[in-house]
C-alpha distance (Angstrom), angle and dihedral (degrees) to the residues before:
residue distance angle dihedral
X1 . . .
X2 3.77 . .
X3 3.80 117.9 .
X4 3.79 119.3 -108.3
X5 3.80 113.6 -98.8
X6 3.78 120.7 -97.0
X7 3.82 89.7 -118.3
X8 3.81 91.1 55.7
X9 3.80 91.6 47.6
X10 3.80 91.6 48.8
X11 3.80 90.4 49.7
X12 3.81 90.1 54.5
X13 3.82 92.0 49.2
X14 3.81 92.2 45.9
X15 3.81 92.0 50.6
X16 3.78 91.4 51.3
X17 3.80 94.2 44.2
X18 3.81 91.9 52.3
X19 3.78 83.6 71.3
X20 3.76 133.6 -146.2
X21 3.80 91.8 94.7
X22 3.78 140.8 81.0
X23 3.77 132.7 -124.9
X24 3.80 89.2 -111.0
X25 3.82 92.7 53.9
X26 3.80 92.1 47.8
X27 3.80 89.8 50.4
X28 3.80 91.3 50.8
X29 3.80 92.5 46.4
X30 3.80 93.2 53.6
X31 3.82 95.4 34.1
X32 3.80 95.1 -121.2
X33 3.78 131.3 120.6
X34 3.77 123.0 -84.6
X35 3.81 87.9 -123.7
X36 3.81 90.9 57.0
X37 3.80 91.9 52.9
X38 3.80 90.6 48.0
X39 3.81 90.4 48.4
X40 3.80 96.1 53.0
X41 3.81 92.5 42.6
X42 3.80 89.0 53.6
X43 3.81 91.3 45.0
X44 3.82 90.9 51.0
X45 3.81 90.9 49.6
X46 3.82 94.3 48.5
X47 3.81 103.3 35.4
X48 3.80 102.5 21.1
X49 3.80 93.2 -125.4
X50 3.79 140.0 71.5
X51 3.79 100.5 -143.5
X52 3.79 113.0 144.4
X53 3.77 115.2 -105.0
X54 3.75 119.6 -114.3
X55 3.78 110.6 -84.1
X56 3.74 134.5 -156.8
X57 3.70 126.0 18.1
X58 3.72 119.2 152.7
X59 3.73 131.3 -112.4
X60 3.74 111.2 -132.0
X61 3.75 120.3 -140.2
X62 3.78 118.1 -111.2
X63 3.80 84.3 -119.0
X64 3.80 94.4 54.7
X65 3.80 93.9 101.3
X66 3.83 91.7 46.2
X67 3.81 97.9 62.0
X68 3.80 94.1 122.5
X69 3.81 92.5 48.6
X70 3.82 90.9 48.4
X71 3.79 91.2 52.2
X72 3.81 90.7 48.8
X73 3.80 90.8 49.7
X74 3.81 93.0 51.8
X75 3.81 92.4 45.3
X76 3.81 90.4 49.6
X77 3.84 93.5 47.3
X78 3.83 105.9 26.0
X79 3.82 95.6 161.4
X80 3.79 97.4 50.4
X81 3.78 123.0 118.6
X82 3.77 123.7 -122.8
X83 3.79 91.9 -104.0
X84 3.82 89.8 51.4
X85 3.81 89.8 51.5
X86 3.80 89.4 50.8
X87 3.82 91.5 50.8
X88 3.79 91.3 47.4
X89 3.81 90.8 49.7
X90 3.79 91.9 50.2
X91 3.81 92.1 48.5
X92 3.81 93.6 46.1
X93 3.80 102.4 38.7
X94 3.85 105.1 17.1
X95 3.79 88.5 -124.2
X96 3.79 120.7 124.9
X97 3.81 115.1 -139.5
X98 3.77 134.3 168.0
């Protein structure tokens, strides 16, 4: 999901800061969650801006750098079960995987 624009976020903050309203009413008015309004109000208070934080990024598996060794293991023991592969990996590389 794409982040809300900075202009939209600023409009939400401005509406709340003008007073005479609640977080819940602002959320209803802009059709966003109460938690989102609270989050950007807190962000504005702490950082002074409402820019969306960087999203995404991927977590790499601990086995990512061992791709070649994994392929060799499977080719060497093609009929093994997953639990047998895990045991083999632990015995060979002292690294527990599941």
